[in-house]
C-alpha positions as CSV (number, residue, x, y, z in Angstrom):
1,M,10.2,44.1,42.2
2,S,12.2,41.0,42.9
3,V,14.0,39.0,40.2
4,S,11.7,36.0,40.8
5,G,8.6,38.2,40.5
6,A,9.9,39.7,37.2
7,K,10.5,36.2,35.7
8,R,7.0,35.1,36.6
9,R,5.5,38.2,35.0
10,L,7.6,37.6,31.9
11,S,6.6,34.0,31.5
12,S,3.1,34.7,32.2
13,I,2.9,37.4,29.3
14,L,5.0,35.4,26.9
15,K,2.6,32.7,26.2
16,P,2.5,30.9,22.9
17,Y,0.5,32.8,20.4
18,P,-2.8,31.1,19.6
19,S,-2.8,31.2,15.9
20,S,0.0,30.8,13.2
21,D,-0.8,34.1,11.7
22,G,-0.3,36.0,14.8
23,S,-3.6,37.5,14.7
24,K,-3.9,37.8,18.4
25,V,-0.8,39.7,19.3
26,N,-1.1,42.7,21.6
27,S,-3.4,45.1,19.8
28,G,-1.1,48.0,20.9
29,S,1.7,46.8,18.8
30,S,-0.4,47.1,15.5
31,Q,-1.1,50.7,16.4
32,N,2.4,51.7,17.3
33,K,4.4,50.1,14.5
34,V,8.1,50.9,14.2
35,R,10.4,50.1,11.4
36,F,12.1,46.8,11.6
37,E,15.5,48.5,11.0
38,D,15.1,50.1,14.4
39,L,14.9,46.8,16.2
40,S,17.9,44.6,17.1
41,V,17.1,41.0,18.1
42,E,19.9,40.8,20.7
43,A,19.1,44.2,22.1
44,V,15.4,43.6,22.4
45,L,15.8,40.3,24.2
46,Q,18.4,41.7,26.6
47,D,16.1,44.6,27.3
48,A,13.2,42.2,28.0
49,L,15.2,40.2,30.4
50,A,16.8,43.2,32.2
51,T,13.8,45.6,32.5
52,N,10.9,43.3,32.0
53,R,9.5,45.9,29.5
54,L,7.8,44.0,26.7
55,Q,6.8,46.7,24.2
56,R,9.8,46.4,22.1
57,F,9.6,42.6,22.2
58,E,6.1,42.6,21.1
59,Q,7.0,45.0,18.2
60,L,9.7,42.6,17.2
61,L,7.4,39.7,17.4
62,A,4.8,41.4,15.2
63,A,7.4,42.4,12.6
64,V,8.6,38.8,12.3
65,K,5.1,37.3,11.9
66,E,4.3,39.9,9.2
67,E,7.4,38.9,7.4
68,Q,7.5,42.1,5.3
69,F,11.2,42.1,4.6
70,D,13.4,41.3,1.6
71,D,16.3,38.7,1.4
72,G,18.8,41.2,2.8
73,K,16.6,41.9,5.9
74,F,15.7,38.3,6.2
75,Q,19.4,37.4,6.5
76,Q,19.9,40.1,9.0
77,V,17.2,38.8,11.1
78,F,18.5,35.3,11.4
79,V,22.1,36.2,11.6
80,E,21.1,38.3,14.7
81,S,18.9,35.5,16.1
82,K,21.7,33.0,15.7
83,R,24.1,35.4,17.6
84,S,21.3,35.6,20.4
85,V,20.5,31.9,20.5
86,H,21.9,31.7,24.1
87,L,19.0,34.2,25.2
88,L,16.2,32.4,23.6
89,N,15.1,30.2,26.5
90,A,11.6,28.9,27.0
91,N,10.3,32.4,28.0
92,F,10.8,33.6,24.3
93,S,9.1,30.4,22.7
94,M,6.8,32.7,20.8
95,L,9.6,34.4,19.0
96,V,11.3,31.1,18.3
97,E,8.1,29.7,16.9
98,A,7.6,32.9,14.7
99,L,11.0,32.6,13.4
100,L,10.7,28.9,12.4
101,S,7.5,29.7,10.8
102,V,8.8,32.2,8.3
103,N,8.5,31.0,4.8
104,W,12.2,30.5,3.9
105,L,12.0,28.0,1.0
106,P,11.4,30.5,-1.9
107,R,14.2,32.6,-0.9
108,S,17.9,32.6,-2.2
109,E,20.5,30.0,-1.4
110,L,22.2,32.5,0.9
111,A,19.0,33.0,2.8
112,H,18.5,29.3,3.0
113,E,22.1,28.9,4.5
114,V,21.5,31.6,7.1
115,Y,18.2,29.9,8.2
116,K,19.9,26.5,8.5
117,E,22.7,27.8,10.6
118,F,20.2,29.4,13.0
119,V,18.1,26.3,13.4
120,I,21.3,24.0,14.1
121,E,22.7,26.5,16.6
122,L,19.2,26.7,18.2
123,L,18.9,23.0,18.8
124,V,22.4,22.6,19.9
125,A,21.7,25.3,22.6
126,H,18.2,24.4,23.5
127,S,17.1,20.7,22.9
128,N,13.6,21.5,24.1
129,Y,12.8,23.1,20.7
130,T,13.7,19.9,18.8
131,S,10.0,18.9,18.4
132,L,9.0,22.3,17.2
133,V,11.7,22.4,14.7
134,V,11.0,18.9,13.3
135,S,7.3,19.7,13.2
136,R,8.0,22.8,11.0
137,L,10.3,20.9,8.7
138,V,7.9,17.9,8.2
139,Q,5.1,20.5,7.4
140,G,7.3,21.4,4.5
141,F,6.8,18.0,3.0
142,V,3.0,18.4,2.6
143,P,2.3,20.0,-0.7
144,K,-0.3,22.8,-0.6
145,D,-3.6,22.7,-2.6
146,E,-2.2,25.4,-4.8
147,D,0.9,23.3,-5.5
148,R,-1.0,20.9,-7.7
149,T,0.8,21.9,-11.0
150,G,4.0,21.0,-9.3
151,W,3.0,17.3,-9.2
152,V,2.2,15.3,-12.2
153,H,0.8,11.9,-11.3
154,G,2.7,12.0,-8.0
155,S,6.0,12.9,-9.6
156,P,7.6,16.3,-8.8
157,T,8.6,18.9,-11.4
158,S,12.1,20.1,-11.2
159,E,11.0,23.4,-9.6
160,T,9.2,21.3,-6.8
161,L,12.3,19.3,-6.3
162,R,14.4,22.6,-5.9
163,L,12.0,23.9,-3.2
164,A,12.1,20.7,-1.2
165,A,15.9,20.2,-1.4
166,P,16.8,22.6,1.4
167,I,14.5,20.7,3.9
168,H,16.3,17.5,3.2
169,D,19.7,19.1,3.4
170,L,18.9,20.7,6.7
171,I,17.7,17.2,8.1
172,V,21.0,15.7,7.0
173,R,23.0,18.3,8.9
174,L,20.8,18.0,11.9
175,K,21.4,14.3,12.0
176,I,25.2,14.8,12.2
177,V,24.8,17.2,15.0
178,I,22.1,15.4,16.9
179,P,22.1,11.6,16.0
180,M,18.9,10.9,17.9
181,I,16.8,13.4,16.2
182,F,15.5,10.9,13.7
183,D,13.4,9.2,16.3
184,V,11.6,12.6,16.7
185,I,11.4,12.8,12.9
186,L,9.7,9.5,12.6
187,V,7.1,10.5,15.1
188,H,6.2,13.6,13.2
189,L,6.1,11.8,9.8
190,R,3.5,9.5,11.3
191,K,1.6,12.2,13.0
192,Q,1.6,14.6,9.9
193,Y,0.8,12.2,7.2
194,P,-1.9,13.7,5.1
195,Y,-5.4,12.3,5.4
196,F,-5.9,9.7,2.9
197,K,-8.8,11.5,1.1
198,K,-6.7,14.6,0.5
199,P,-6.0,15.4,-3.2
200,T,-3.7,13.0,-4.9
201,H,-0.8,15.4,-5.2
202,V,-0.9,16.1,-1.4
203,V,-0.7,12.3,-0.5
204,C,1.7,11.4,-3.2
205,G,3.9,14.4,-2.6
206,Y,4.3,13.5,1.0
207,L,5.2,9.8,0.0
208,H,7.8,11.2,-2.4
209,N,9.6,13.1,0.3
210,I,9.5,10.2,2.7
211,L,11.1,8.0,0.0
212,C,13.7,10.7,-0.6
213,M,14.7,10.4,3.0
214,T,15.8,6.9,2.5
215,E,18.6,8.1,0.3
216,Y,20.4,9.7,3.4
217,S,18.9,7.6,6.1
218,S,19.9,4.1,5.3
219,M,19.6,3.0,8.8
220,F,15.9,3.9,8.9
221,V,14.7,2.6,5.6
222,E,12.5,0.0,7.1
223,E,11.0,2.5,9.7
224,L,10.3,5.0,6.8
225,L,8.7,2.3,4.6
226,E,6.6,1.2,7.5
227,V,5.2,4.8,7.7
228,V,4.3,4.5,3.9
229,F,2.8,0.9,4.1
230,N,0.5,1.9,6.8
231,R,-1.1,4.7,4.9
232,L,-1.1,2.8,1.6
233,L,-3.1,0.0,3.3
234,V,-5.6,2.5,4.4
235,I,-6.1,3.9,0.9
236,D,-6.2,0.3,-0.5
237,V,-9.0,-1.0,1.8
238,N,-11.0,2.1,1.1
239,A,-10.8,1.7,-2.7
240,P,-12.3,-1.8,-3.2
241,R,-12.2,-3.5,-6.5
242,N,-16.0,-3.3,-7.0
243,E,-16.0,0.5,-6.7
244,I,-13.1,0.9,-9.1
245,E,-14.9,-1.4,-11.5
246,E,-18.1,0.4,-11.3
247,A,-16.3,3.7,-11.8
248,E,-14.2,2.5,-14.7
249,F,-16.7,0.3,-16.4
250,P,-20.2,1.8,-15.7
251,E,-23.2,-0.5,-16.4
252,D,-24.8,1.9,-18.9
253,D,-23.5,0.7,-22.3
254,Q,-24.1,4.2,-23.6
255,Q,-21.6,5.6,-21.3
256,I,-19.0,3.0,-22.3
257,F,-19.5,3.9,-26.0
258,S,-19.3,7.5,-25.2
259,M,-15.9,6.9,-23.4
260,E,-14.7,5.1,-26.5
261,E,-15.8,7.8,-28.7
262,D,-14.0,10.4,-26.6
263,L,-10.7,8.3,-26.9
264,V,-11.3,8.1,-30.7
265,A,-11.9,11.8,-31.0
266,G,-8.4,12.5,-29.5
267,Q,-8.9,12.6,-25.7
268,D,-5.9,13.7,-23.9
269,E,-3.8,10.7,-23.1
270,E,-2.9,12.0,-19.6
271,E,-6.6,12.3,-18.8
272,S,-7.4,8.9,-20.2
273,M,-4.8,7.4,-17.9
274,A,-6.4,8.9,-14.8
275,M,-8.5,6.7,-12.6
276,K,-12.2,7.7,-12.3
277,L,-12.3,7.0,-8.6
278,P,-10.3,9.7,-6.7
279,L,-8.9,7.3,-4.2
280,A,-8.0,4.8,-6.9
281,E,-6.1,7.7,-8.7
282,T,-4.2,8.5,-5.4
283,L,-3.3,4.7,-4.9
284,D,-2.2,4.3,-8.5
285,C,0.2,7.3,-8.3
286,C,1.5,6.0,-5.0
287,M,1.9,2.4,-6.3
288,D,3.8,3.7,-9.4
289,R,6.2,5.8,-7.2
290,M,6.8,2.8,-4.8
291,M,7.5,0.4,-7.7
292,E,9.9,3.1,-9.2
293,F,11.6,3.3,-5.8
294,I,11.8,-0.5,-5.6
295,K,13.2,-0.8,-9.0
296,Q,15.9,1.8,-8.3
297,R,16.9,0.1,-5.1
298,V,17.0,-3.5,-6.5
299,T,18.9,-2.5,-9.7
300,S,21.2,0.0,-8.0
301,E,25.0,0.2,-8.5
302,N,25.5,-1.1,-5.0
303,G,24.8,-4.6,-6.3
304,S,23.1,-7.6,-4.8
305,I,23.6,-6.5,-1.1
306,A,21.3,-3.5,-1.5
307,A,18.8,-5.6,-3.6
308,D,18.8,-8.3,-0.9
309,Q,18.4,-5.8,1.8
310,M,15.4,-4.2,0.0
311,F,13.8,-7.6,-0.4
312,R,14.2,-8.5,3.2
313,I,12.7,-5.2,4.3
314,L,9.6,-5.6,2.0
315,L,9.2,-9.3,3.2
316,K,9.2,-8.2,6.8
317,L,6.8,-5.4,6.1
318,F,4.6,-7.9,4.1
319,D,4.5,-10.2,7.0
320,S,3.7,-7.6,9.6
321,H,1.3,-5.4,7.6
322,I,-0.1,-6.8,4.4
323,L,-0.6,-10.5,5.3
324,P,-2.7,-9.8,8.4
325,T,-4.9,-7.1,6.7
326,H,-8.2,-8.2,5.3
327,N,-9.4,-7.2,2.0
328,T,-6.4,-5.6,0.4
329,H,-6.5,-5.4,-3.4
330,H,-3.2,-3.8,-4.8
331,V,-0.6,-3.1,-2.1
332,Q,0.4,-6.7,-2.1
333,F,1.6,-6.3,-5.7
334,L,4.7,-4.6,-4.3
335,M,5.8,-8.0,-3.2
336,F,4.8,-9.4,-6.5
337,Y,6.9,-6.9,-8.2
338,V,10.1,-7.2,-6.3
339,C,10.0,-11.1,-6.6
340,S,10.2,-10.6,-10.3
341,F,13.7,-9.1,-10.2
342,K,15.4,-12.3,-9.1
343,Q,14.3,-16.1,-9.1
344,S,15.7,-16.5,-5.6
345,Y,13.3,-14.0,-4.3
346,V,10.2,-15.7,-5.4
347,E,11.6,-19.0,-4.1
348,Y,12.3,-17.6,-0.8
349,F,8.9,-15.9,-0.7
350,I,6.9,-19.1,-1.4
351,T,9.1,-21.1,1.0
352,Y,8.6,-18.5,3.7
353,L,4.7,-18.6,3.3
354,W,4.8,-22.5,3.2
355,K,6.5,-22.5,6.5
356,H,3.5,-20.5,7.9
357,V,1.1,-23.1,6.4
358,G,2.8,-26.0,8.0
359,N,3.2,-24.3,11.4
360,P,0.4,-25.3,13.8
361,N,1.3,-22.4,16.1
362,V,0.3,-19.9,13.4
363,S,-3.4,-18.8,13.5
364,T,-5.7,-20.5,11.0
365,P,-6.6,-17.2,9.2
366,M,-2.8,-16.4,8.7
367,R,-2.1,-20.0,7.5
368,Q,-5.1,-19.8,5.2
369,A,-4.0,-16.3,3.8
370,S,-0.5,-17.8,3.3
371,V,-1.9,-20.5,1.2
372,G,-3.8,-18.0,-0.9
373,Y,-0.7,-15.9,-1.5
374,V,1.2,-19.0,-2.6
375,A,-1.5,-20.3,-5.0
376,S,-2.1,-16.9,-6.5
377,M,1.7,-16.3,-7.0
378,L,2.2,-19.7,-8.7
379,A,-0.8,-19.0,-10.9
380,R,-0.3,-15.4,-11.9
381,A,3.5,-14.9,-12.0
382,K,5.2,-15.4,-15.3
383,F,8.5,-15.3,-13.7
384,V,7.8,-18.6,-11.5
385,P,9.8,-21.3,-13.3
386,L,8.1,-24.6,-14.1
387,G,10.4,-26.4,-11.7
388,L,9.4,-24.3,-8.7
389,L,5.7,-24.7,-9.7
390,K,6.0,-28.5,-9.9
391,S,8.0,-28.7,-6.6
392,T,5.5,-26.5,-4.7
393,L,2.6,-28.7,-6.0
394,Q,4.5,-31.7,-4.9
395,E,4.8,-30.3,-1.4
396,F,1.1,-29.3,-1.4
397,S,0.3,-32.9,-2.4
398,S,2.5,-34.6,0.1
399,W,1.0,-32.5,2.8
400,V,-2.5,-33.2,1.8
401,H,-2.0,-37.0,1.6
402,H,-0.3,-37.0,5.0
403,Y,-3.3,-35.1,6.4
404,I,-5.8,-37.5,5.0
405,Q,-4.0,-40.4,6.5
406,E,-3.7,-38.8,9.9
407,T,-7.4,-37.8,10.0
408,D,-9.9,-40.1,11.4
409,S,-12.7,-40.7,8.8
410,M,-15.3,-40.7,11.7
411,L,-14.7,-37.1,12.5
412,G,-16.8,-35.8,9.6
413,C,-16.2,-32.9,7.0
414,N,-16.4,-29.9,9.3
415,L,-15.0,-27.0,7.5
416,K,-13.7,-25.0,10.4
417,A,-11.9,-28.0,11.8
418,H,-10.2,-28.6,8.5
419,M,-9.9,-25.1,7.2
420,V,-6.2,-25.2,6.3
421,F,-6.5,-28.7,4.7
422,Y,-9.4,-27.5,2.4
423,S,-7.4,-24.3,1.6
424,V,-4.4,-26.3,0.5
425,C,-6.7,-28.6,-1.5
426,Q,-8.3,-25.6,-3.4
427,A,-4.7,-24.2,-3.9
428,I,-3.8,-27.4,-5.8
429,F,-7.0,-27.4,-7.8
430,Y,-6.6,-23.7,-8.6
431,V,-3.0,-23.9,-9.7
432,I,-3.4,-26.9,-11.8
433,A,-6.5,-25.5,-13.6
434,F,-4.8,-22.2,-14.1
435,R,-1.4,-23.5,-15.3
436,S,-2.8,-26.5,-17.1
437,R,-1.2,-25.5,-20.4
438,Q,2.3,-25.7,-19.0
439,L,1.6,-28.6,-16.8
440,T,0.1,-30.7,-19.6
441,A,2.5,-29.6,-22.4
442,N,4.4,-32.9,-22.6
443,P,4.2,-36.5,-21.4
444,K,6.9,-35.8,-18.7
445,N,4.6,-33.1,-17.1
446,L,1.5,-35.4,-17.4
447,T,3.5,-38.0,-15.6
448,F,4.3,-35.5,-12.8
449,L,0.6,-34.6,-12.4
450,Q,-0.2,-38.4,-12.3
451,S,2.2,-38.7,-9.4
452,L,0.2,-36.1,-7.3
453,Q,-2.6,-38.9,-7.0
454,L,-5.3,-36.2,-7.5
455,S,-8.0,-38.9,-7.7
456,S,-7.1,-39.9,-4.0
457,I,-7.5,-36.3,-3.0
458,V,-10.8,-35.5,-4.6
459,S,-12.3,-38.9,-3.5
460,C,-11.2,-38.8,0.1
461,H,-13.6,-38.9,3.0
462,L,-13.0,-35.1,3.7
463,N,-14.5,-34.4,0.1
464,P,-12.5,-31.2,-0.6
465,L,-14.5,-30.4,-3.8
466,R,-17.6,-29.9,-1.5
467,V,-16.4,-26.6,-0.2
468,C,-14.3,-25.3,-3.1
469,L,-15.4,-22.3,-5.0
470,P,-17.6,-23.6,-7.9
471,A,-15.5,-21.9,-10.6
472,V,-12.3,-23.6,-9.2
473,A,-13.8,-26.9,-8.8
474,T,-15.6,-26.8,-12.4
475,A,-12.2,-25.7,-14.1
476,F,-10.2,-28.3,-12.2
477,A,-12.7,-30.9,-13.2
478,G,-12.4,-30.0,-16.8
479,V,-8.7,-30.3,-16.7
480,T,-8.6,-33.6,-15.0
481,R,-11.3,-35.1,-17.3
482,A,-9.5,-33.9,-20.4
483,H,-6.3,-35.5,-19.4
484,Q,-7.8,-38.5,-17.5
485,L,-6.1,-37.5,-14.2
486,A,-9.3,-37.9,-12.1
487,Y,-13.0,-38.0,-12.6
488,C,-14.5,-35.2,-10.6
489,H,-17.9,-34.6,-12.3
490,T,-19.6,-37.4,-10.5
491,I,-18.5,-36.1,-7.1
492,L,-19.6,-32.5,-8.1
493,E,-23.0,-33.6,-9.1
494,R,-23.3,-35.6,-5.9
495,N,-22.2,-32.6,-3.8
496,A,-24.6,-30.4,-5.8
497,R,-27.7,-32.6,-5.0
498,R,-26.7,-32.6,-1.3
499,K,-26.3,-28.9,-1.2
500,L,-29.7,-28.4,-3.0
501,A,-31.4,-30.9,-0.5
502,T,-30.0,-28.8,2.4
503,V,-31.3,-25.6,0.9
504,Y,-34.8,-26.9,0.4
505,K,-34.8,-28.5,3.9
506,N,-33.5,-25.5,5.8
507,D,-34.5,-22.6,3.6
508,S,-31.0,-21.4,3.6
509,Q,-27.5,-22.6,3.2
510,T,-25.1,-22.5,6.1
511,P,-21.9,-20.3,5.6
512,E,-19.7,-23.4,6.2
513,E,-20.7,-24.8,2.9
514,C,-18.3,-22.7,0.9
515,L,-14.6,-22.0,1.6
516,D,-14.0,-18.5,2.4
517,T,-10.8,-17.7,0.6
518,F,-9.3,-15.0,-1.6
519,F,-6.9,-14.7,-4.6
520,P,-4.7,-11.7,-3.7
521,F,-3.1,-11.4,-7.1
522,D,-6.3,-11.0,-8.9
523,P,-6.2,-8.8,-12.1
524,Y,-4.4,-5.4,-11.4
525,M,-6.9,-2.6,-12.0
526,L,-4.8,0.5,-11.6
527,K,-3.8,2.1,-14.9
528,K,-0.6,3.9,-14.6
529,S,1.3,1.4,-12.4
530,A,-0.2,-1.5,-14.4
531,K,2.5,-0.9,-17.0
532,R,5.1,-2.5,-14.5
533,I,2.8,-5.4,-13.7
534,D,1.4,-6.4,-17.1
535,P,4.8,-7.7,-18.5
536,I,5.1,-10.2,-15.7
537,Y,1.5,-11.1,-15.1
538,L,0.0,-14.2,-16.5
539,Q,-3.6,-14.3,-18.0
540,Y,-5.5,-17.6,-18.1
541,H,-5.3,-19.8,-21.3
542,A,-6.9,-23.2,-21.5
543,S,-4.8,-26.1,-22.9
544,D,-5.6,-27.6,-26.3
545,A,-7.2,-30.7,-24.7
546,E,-9.5,-28.6,-22.7
547,E,-10.4,-26.6,-25.7
548,S,-11.4,-29.8,-27.5
549,H,-13.5,-30.9,-24.5
550,S,-15.2,-27.5,-24.2
551,Q,-18.4,-28.5,-26.0
552,E,-18.8,-31.5,-23.9
553,T,-18.3,-29.5,-20.8
554,R,-20.8,-26.8,-21.7
555,S,-23.3,-29.6,-22.3
556,R,-23.1,-30.7,-18.7
557,K,-25.8,-28.4,-17.5
558,R,-27.0,-30.3,-14.6
559,Y,-24.2,-29.4,-12.2
560,E,-23.9,-25.9,-13.4
561,S,-27.5,-25.1,-13.0
562,M,-27.6,-26.7,-9.5
563,S,-24.6,-24.8,-8.5
564,E,-26.1,-21.5,-9.6
565,D,-29.2,-22.2,-7.5
566,V,-27.1,-22.9,-4.5
567,D,-25.0,-20.0,-5.2
568,D,-28.0,-17.6,-4.7
569,F,-28.0,-18.6,-1.0
570,L,-24.4,-17.6,-0.5
571,Q,-23.3,-14.4,1.4
572,E,-23.0,-11.4,-0.9
573,C,-19.2,-11.4,-0.5
574,K,-19.0,-15.0,-1.9
575,R,-21.6,-14.8,-4.7
576,H,-20.5,-14.4,-8.2
577,K,-21.0,-11.1,-9.5
578,N,-23.2,-10.9,-12.7
579,G,-20.6,-8.4,-14.1
580,H,-19.5,-7.3,-17.4
581,S,-16.3,-7.8,-19.2
582,V,-14.5,-5.0,-20.9
583,S,-14.1,-7.0,-24.1
584,S,-15.3,-10.1,-25.7
585,D,-11.6,-11.0,-26.6
586,T,-10.5,-13.8,-24.2
587,N,-7.1,-12.2,-24.0
588,E,-8.6,-9.1,-22.4
589,M,-9.2,-8.6,-18.7
590,H,-12.6,-9.9,-17.4
591,F,-14.1,-8.7,-14.2
592,S,-16.7,-11.5,-13.8
593,Y,-16.2,-12.0,-10.0
594,S,-16.2,-10.0,-6.9
595,Y,-12.9,-9.6,-5.0
596,G,-11.9,-12.6,-3.2
597,V,-13.6,-15.3,-5.3
598,S,-12.2,-14.5,-8.8
599,P,-10.1,-17.4,-10.0
600,G,-9.6,-15.8,-13.3
601,F,-11.0,-18.4,-15.5
602,H,-12.9,-17.2,-18.6
603,N,-16.4,-18.7,-18.9
């Protein structure tokens, strides 16, 4: 037989085995087993190449797949394999795959070292095995179902850390030998990311291992975090606030009382901190791990350079992933959290978003979303200083007044044509109403509010109160009336009459009648990671003057009743949800509105 004919026969027989367990290996090998001690890797490979007889090769392959040998034999196999690396060409890919698939992690440190040396030698000699090697290493980052006890709320036990350490060490050594290998690693990290509905310990365990890689891959931190952000957003949009609320606070009061009794009876604290919705539990553990990672990076011994780098990476990922994504609920709080560490971060964040708003080359939805983020940050962040709050409101006001002056009054009040304008107006109303206690605390601050010329805004020909969310408009009207900054109730009542007339005339209300907006930093609903958000998160408190006018405000039933009638015709996503609060105490969190329309004011 010719040499070329022998090679064709060898390559045709040595095809990749169809299953990882090697169940379809030549049946003859299972009937004619030989002891592994009788097989030498190098001798078997040389015999197969020289004589084209495959019986001993198949016996070796079956023995490796069965993996019935102790640490001593394990080391012998991989020492011989390393010595025979030059023979392991593409014709012997089945054997290479079997060797790489051996469960090496539970073995001794010496066995680990032998395995690592074989892998390094293999890739130096045969780069075509790079993808296969990386795929096997990344698979080791995915916790198995039986590994649940090794992960507590997404955090690994010491034993779990010990098992994963050799994989990270091998990747570090491969990076030194093959610098370009990390491009292949990133491909497989994306490809093998567990399905988002997998058990919590599987998803969080994989995320943990990716974050561990940032410690020795500083050049690829942004790419690694991008892999994480993509999957976190998938989980987030599939765990909407209303589903979390329904799971945590069931409508049946008896269930709520039963839950409270369980807690009083000594319910396990760990169990009580678990989210009822499985996806919410996964997201909660992932968010807690991400916030811990951010804290370690920002407060690291490397100083402000590492912290600033972390902030810039998060801001870039926010701009490219979070800002354009519709209906996110919790992932954006990673930006909220990192801004709390340094005042310059929140200043830069707000300035960055405000540039989006003022840039006509940016799409309208992106400009509108940027306004929502700025308004929600100003309203909810305790770490936003009063000076920044006032300066941002001043910029909002100046932009709005300039827009009013430049707009022809004959063009009408088309919502789509003036979407950004109405969004900025609502942001002004929302922030002033929400932060009224600070903004009306002394005559100096009241003078500042007067300088915004709020009366000119609400009474302009574009009539911004007409399209504002009713809760925002009503709260803002209460503040301005209490402090004699503007008189909005007359406008609100006139707008309500017009809307009601439109409803009766057309039998339905057009979607353009209400501004479609959202407040991205609505109350945080995840339990475990909330401990990092609660200390920096602001709940709504009315000012003393508003409290004194509360009775008078409640007596104005006309506008409120008409607004409720009109509200029945809004799309479901814009309607107020006749929800239930978790407590009658005004200091407790209330979930009275669906996502995207919750301004946070207590009724």
